[in-house]
C-alpha positions as CSV (number, residue, x, y, z in Angstrom):
1,M,-65.5,-82.0,0.4
2,K,-64.1,-79.3,2.6
3,Q,-62.8,-81.9,5.1
4,F,-61.2,-83.9,2.2
5,V,-59.4,-80.7,0.9
6,K,-58.3,-79.9,4.5
7,T,-56.9,-83.5,4.9
8,I,-55.0,-83.1,1.6
9,Q,-53.5,-79.8,2.7
10,V,-52.4,-81.2,6.1
11,T,-50.9,-84.2,4.5
12,I,-48.9,-82.2,1.9
13,K,-47.7,-79.9,4.6
14,G,-46.6,-82.8,6.7
15,I,-44.7,-84.4,3.8
16,L,-43.0,-81.1,3.0
17,Y,-41.7,-80.8,6.5
18,W,-40.7,-84.5,6.5
19,L,-38.6,-83.9,3.4
20,R,-36.7,-81.2,5.3
21,P,-36.4,-78.7,2.3
22,H,-34.1,-76.5,4.4
23,L,-31.3,-79.0,3.7
24,Y,-31.2,-78.3,0.0
25,L,-33.3,-75.2,-0.7
26,S,-32.1,-72.8,2.1
27,F,-30.0,-70.9,-0.5
28,L,-33.2,-69.7,-2.0
29,S,-34.5,-68.0,1.2
30,K,-32.8,-64.7,1.0
31,P,-33.3,-64.2,-2.8
32,A,-36.9,-65.2,-2.5
33,L,-37.5,-62.7,0.4
34,L,-35.7,-60.0,-1.6
35,F,-37.7,-60.7,-4.7
36,H,-40.9,-60.6,-2.7
37,N,-40.0,-57.3,-1.0
38,V,-39.0,-55.7,-4.3
39,I,-42.4,-56.5,-5.7
40,Q,-44.0,-55.1,-2.5
41,M,-41.8,-51.9,-2.7
42,S,-42.8,-51.4,-6.3
43,K,-46.5,-51.7,-5.3
44,W,-46.0,-49.3,-2.4
45,I,-44.4,-46.7,-4.7
46,Q,-47.3,-46.8,-7.1
47,K,-49.8,-46.6,-4.3
48,N,-48.2,-43.7,-2.4
49,K,-46.7,-41.6,-5.2
50,Q,-48.3,-38.1,-5.3
51,A,-47.9,-35.1,-7.6
52,N,-48.4,-32.4,-4.9
53,I,-45.6,-33.3,-2.5
54,L,-41.8,-33.3,-2.6
55,D,-40.9,-36.4,-4.6
56,D,-37.8,-36.6,-6.9
57,F,-38.7,-40.1,-8.3
58,F,-37.1,-41.1,-10.7
59,T,-33.6,-39.7,-10.5
60,F,-30.3,-41.4,-11.5
61,K,-28.1,-39.9,-8.9
62,R,-28.4,-40.3,-5.1
63,D,-27.5,-37.1,-3.2
64,H,-27.4,-37.6,0.6
65,Q,-27.6,-33.8,1.1
66,K,-31.2,-34.0,-0.2
67,R,-32.2,-35.3,3.2
68,Y,-31.9,-31.7,4.5
69,E,-34.1,-30.6,1.6
70,L,-36.7,-33.1,2.8
71,Y,-36.4,-31.9,6.5
72,D,-36.8,-28.3,5.4
73,Y,-39.8,-29.2,3.3
74,I,-41.7,-30.9,6.1
75,L,-40.6,-28.4,8.7
76,K,-42.3,-25.6,6.6
77,A,-45.2,-27.7,5.3
78,K,-46.2,-29.0,8.8
79,G,-45.1,-25.9,10.8
80,L,-42.6,-27.9,12.9
81,D,-40.1,-25.0,13.5
82,Q,-41.7,-23.7,16.6
83,V,-44.1,-26.5,17.7
84,E,-43.5,-28.2,21.0
85,C,-42.3,-31.7,20.2
86,D,-40.6,-34.8,21.2
87,Y,-37.9,-35.7,18.6
88,I,-36.6,-39.3,18.8
89,E,-33.9,-40.5,16.6
90,L,-33.0,-44.2,16.4
91,G,-29.6,-44.4,14.9
92,V,-27.6,-41.3,15.4
93,Y,-24.1,-42.1,14.1
94,Q,-22.2,-38.7,14.0
95,G,-25.4,-36.7,14.7
96,Q,-25.8,-34.5,11.6
97,S,-29.5,-35.1,11.3
98,F,-30.0,-34.8,15.1
99,K,-28.2,-31.5,15.2
100,W,-30.3,-30.2,12.2
101,W,-33.5,-30.8,14.1
102,V,-32.2,-29.3,17.4
103,E,-31.2,-26.2,15.5
104,H,-34.4,-25.8,13.5
105,N,-37.0,-26.5,16.2
106,T,-36.7,-23.6,18.7
107,H,-39.5,-24.3,21.1
108,P,-38.0,-24.3,24.6
109,N,-40.2,-27.2,25.7
110,S,-39.2,-29.5,22.9
111,R,-37.0,-32.5,23.8
112,F,-34.6,-34.4,21.6
113,Y,-33.6,-38.0,22.3
114,G,-30.9,-39.8,20.3
115,F,-30.4,-43.6,20.6
116,D,-27.4,-45.4,19.3
117,T,-24.8,-48.0,20.3
118,F,-22.1,-45.5,19.2
119,E,-20.1,-48.7,18.6
120,G,-21.3,-49.5,15.0
121,L,-23.9,-51.8,13.7
122,P,-24.9,-54.7,16.1
123,E,-25.2,-57.1,13.1
124,D,-24.3,-57.3,9.4
125,W,-26.4,-55.1,7.0
126,G,-26.6,-55.9,3.3
127,L,-23.5,-56.9,1.3
128,H,-21.1,-54.1,2.3
129,F,-21.7,-53.3,6.0
130,K,-20.5,-55.7,8.6
131,K,-21.1,-55.8,12.3
132,G,-19.3,-52.8,13.8
133,S,-19.5,-50.7,10.7
134,M,-20.4,-47.0,11.1
135,N,-18.8,-46.7,14.5
136,A,-19.2,-43.1,15.6
137,V,-16.2,-43.3,17.8
138,S,-17.7,-40.9,20.3
139,I,-21.1,-39.5,21.3
140,P,-21.7,-36.2,19.4
141,S,-21.4,-33.0,21.4
142,I,-24.5,-30.8,21.4
143,Q,-24.6,-27.7,23.5
144,D,-28.4,-27.7,24.0
145,E,-30.0,-28.7,27.3
146,R,-33.1,-30.0,25.5
147,A,-31.0,-32.8,23.9
148,Q,-29.7,-36.0,25.3
149,F,-28.2,-39.2,23.9
150,I,-28.9,-42.7,25.2
151,K,-26.1,-45.2,24.5
152,G,-26.7,-48.9,23.9
153,L,-28.8,-51.4,22.0
154,F,-32.4,-50.3,21.5
155,Q,-33.5,-53.5,23.1
156,D,-31.6,-52.6,26.2
157,T,-32.2,-48.9,26.4
158,I,-35.7,-48.1,25.1
159,P,-37.7,-50.1,27.7
160,G,-36.1,-48.2,30.6
161,F,-36.4,-44.9,28.8
162,L,-40.1,-45.3,28.2
163,Q,-40.6,-46.1,31.9
164,E,-38.8,-43.0,33.0
165,T,-39.9,-40.5,30.3
166,P,-43.5,-39.3,30.0
167,L,-44.1,-39.5,26.3
168,N,-47.9,-39.4,26.8
169,N,-47.7,-35.7,27.1
170,G,-49.6,-34.3,24.1
171,K,-46.5,-33.1,22.3
172,R,-46.1,-33.6,18.6
173,K,-43.9,-36.6,17.9
174,I,-41.1,-36.7,15.3
175,I,-39.6,-40.1,15.1
176,H,-36.5,-40.6,12.9
177,F,-35.5,-44.1,12.0
178,D,-31.9,-44.2,10.9
179,A,-30.8,-47.6,12.3
180,D,-30.7,-49.2,8.9
181,L,-31.4,-52.7,10.2
182,F,-34.7,-54.5,9.8
183,S,-34.5,-55.8,13.4
184,S,-33.8,-52.4,14.9
185,T,-36.4,-50.6,12.9
186,L,-39.2,-53.1,13.6
187,Y,-38.3,-53.1,17.3
188,G,-38.4,-49.3,17.5
189,L,-41.7,-49.1,15.7
190,G,-43.3,-51.6,17.9
191,M,-42.1,-50.0,21.2
192,L,-43.1,-46.5,20.2
193,S,-46.4,-47.5,18.5
194,V,-48.5,-46.7,21.5
195,Y,-47.2,-43.1,21.6
196,L,-47.9,-42.3,18.0
197,K,-51.1,-40.4,17.2
198,P,-52.5,-38.9,14.0
199,G,-50.4,-36.0,12.8
200,D,-47.1,-37.3,14.2
201,I,-44.2,-37.5,11.8
202,V,-42.1,-40.6,11.0
203,L,-38.9,-40.4,9.0
204,F,-36.9,-43.2,7.4
205,D,-33.3,-42.7,6.2
206,E,-32.8,-46.0,4.2
207,F,-36.4,-46.8,3.3
208,N,-36.0,-48.2,-0.2
209,V,-33.7,-51.1,0.9
210,P,-36.3,-53.8,0.4
211,N,-35.4,-56.2,3.3
212,S,-34.7,-53.5,5.9
213,E,-36.6,-50.4,6.8
214,F,-39.3,-50.9,4.2
215,Y,-39.9,-54.5,5.3
216,A,-40.0,-53.4,8.9
217,L,-42.7,-50.8,8.2
218,K,-44.7,-53.2,6.1
219,M,-44.7,-55.8,8.9
220,F,-45.5,-53.2,11.5
221,E,-48.5,-51.8,9.6
222,D,-49.9,-55.3,9.0
223,S,-49.3,-56.4,12.6
224,Y,-50.4,-53.3,14.5
225,Y,-53.1,-52.0,12.1
226,R,-51.4,-48.6,11.8
227,E,-51.6,-46.4,8.8
228,F,-49.2,-43.7,7.4
229,K,-49.4,-41.2,4.6
230,L,-46.4,-40.2,2.5
231,I,-45.6,-36.5,2.7
232,A,-42.2,-36.2,1.2
233,A,-39.5,-38.3,-0.5
234,V,-36.0,-37.9,-2.0
235,N,-33.4,-40.1,-3.6
236,N,-36.0,-42.5,-5.1
237,Y,-37.6,-43.1,-1.7
238,Y,-34.3,-43.7,0.1
239,Q,-35.3,-40.9,2.5
240,I,-38.9,-40.4,3.2
241,A,-41.3,-38.6,5.6
242,M,-44.7,-39.9,6.6
243,E,-47.5,-38.7,8.7
244,V,-49.4,-40.9,11.0
245,V,-53.0,-41.4,9.9
246,K,-54.2,-44.0,12.5
């Protein structure tokens, strides 16, 4: 019986491929993926929502200044102001968040690394942002010897950086994902996974966009068997902070 069922499955799959559904159903691909990820995002919210953390869900108005409220909350809750850390930001743009962390973590041995093309998005994002959007024009200026910026695509710059920079150093890691794109976020998560340990902090700046940062984290958790715990969220989970569990 099992062999018969298997034969039927293989035959149906072969017929479907033979029919070449991409020729007349490809227009459904993106809506179907969006619908799937909206359902997954809704499930994620219900699973992770907690009463004892910073969480403004549900609010009608998005206020980007709330991200600094989130930073301040986890800075105090996790004692990050004077802890020795490696702060890595993927997607710097004009450097406001990067500067905030440089100013608010005062440990002399902390290091701050900002990755960005500084030439805008390398691909289209959503309906409104085309390739080249959010061009920072120039690399931000920060007068702090602990900080440095690495210009270029993550796929071109992160491998060399990891070869030259000893991140297996016992320092607390704070990883800030602000690259918007699914591809950039998933690549960064995968490359930095080996350096993440329980207690490290991971931030997302556009998390509740279903097909982008959320989808990247979901695929990363499923593929790498990693686990995170929500510790703060603002703007209906647009910006969130998570702590590495395993």
